[in-house]
C-alpha positions in Angstrom: -3.0 3.2 -13.4 -1.0 1.1 -10.8 1.9 2.0 -8.4 4.6 -0.2 -7.4 6.7 0.5 -4.4 10.0 -1.3 -3.5 13.3 -0.7 -1.9 12.4 -1.3 1.9 14.4 -3.4 4.2 16.2 -3.7 7.3 18.8 -1.1 8.2 20.7 0.2 11.4 20.3 3.2 12.7 21.6 6.1 11.1 21.8 4.1 8.1 20.0 5.1 4.8 17.7 3.5 2.1 16.0 4.6 -1.2 12.4 3.7 -1.8 11.1 3.7 -5.3 7.7 3.9 -6.5 7.1 3.0 -10.4 4.0 4.2 -12.1 2.4 2.5 -15.2 1.9 5.6 -16.9 3.5 9.1 -17.4 3.9 10.6 -13.9 3.6 14.0 -15.2 -0.1 13.4 -15.6 -0.2 13.2 -11.9 -1.0 16.5 -9.9 1.0 15.2 -6.9 2.9 12.2 -5.8 3.3 11.6 -2.1 4.7 9.1 0.3 3.0 8.0 3.4 3.9 5.4 6.2 2.1 3.5 8.8 4.1 2.5 11.9 2.5 -0.8 13.7 -0.7 0.3 15.8 -0.5 4.0 14.3 -2.4 5.5 11.8 -0.9 6.3 8.4 0.9 9.5 8.3 2.1 12.0 5.6 5.9 11.8 4.8 6.6 13.8 1.7 5.2 15.0 -1.5 6.2 16.6 -4.7 3.8 18.4 -7.0 3.9 18.6 -10.9 6.1 21.8 -11.1 8.6 20.0 -8.7 8.0 21.7 -5.5 8.6 19.4 -2.4 7.1 19.4 1.1 8.1 17.4 4.1 6.9 16.5 7.4 8.7 18.0 10.2 9.6 14.4 11.5 11.7 14.0 8.3 12.8 17.2 7.3 16.5 17.4 6.7 16.8 13.7 6.5 14.5 12.5 3.8 14.5 13.9 0.1 11.7 13.1 -2.5 12.4 13.2 -6.0 11.2 11.7 -9.3 12.6 10.5 -12.8 10.1 11.7 -15.4 11.7 9.3 -17.9 11.4 6.4 -15.8 7.9 7.2 -14.3 9.3 6.8 -10.9 9.3 8.3 -7.6 11.9 8.1 -5.1 12.4 8.8 -1.3 15.9 9.0 -0.3 16.0 8.5 3.6 19.2 9.3 5.4 20.0 9.2 9.0 17.3 6.7 9.8 15.8 6.4 13.4 13.8 3.5 14.9 10.8 5.7 14.7 11.0 5.5 11.1 10.2 2.1 11.2 6.9 1.8 9.3 5.1 0.3 5.9 6.0 3.0 3.4 3.4 3.8 0.8 3.4 6.2 -2.5 0.3 7.7 -3.9 -0.6 9.8 -6.8 -3.3 12.1 -7.5 -4.8 11.5 -10.8 -7.6 13.7 -11.7 -9.8 13.5 -9.0 -8.8 9.9 -8.0 -6.0 8.9 -5.3 -4.2 5.9 -6.3 -2.3 4.0 -3.6 0.6 1.5 -4.2 1.3 -1.2 -2.0 3.6 -0.7 0.9 7.2 -1.4 1.4 8.3 -2.1 4.7 11.3 -0.3 6.4 12.7 -1.4 9.6 15.4 0.5 11.3 17.2 -1.5 14.2 19.0 0.3 17.1 
């Protein structure tokens, strides 16, 4: 199983980006899919997740600004990021829980300039 993330880029403060994470298999087979991020010099941190029934959760730092969603037909996970702040600058990673295994995609870099 592979995850391919994309959609990162350079955006100004207050702008928006949508990240995508496409899986090599049916995403309904995953118990949970998540977004994490790692800023320079910091540990990787949780951003948002969505479980099989569609319920979503968010870190306090992104709540109200980010929306996690998925397109089951396209086997793709999304992260809509609005009202971006400089502190959102990080490499963003998607992951999926498949059975007892956690699969990580490669990161996609988001840079928010002030």
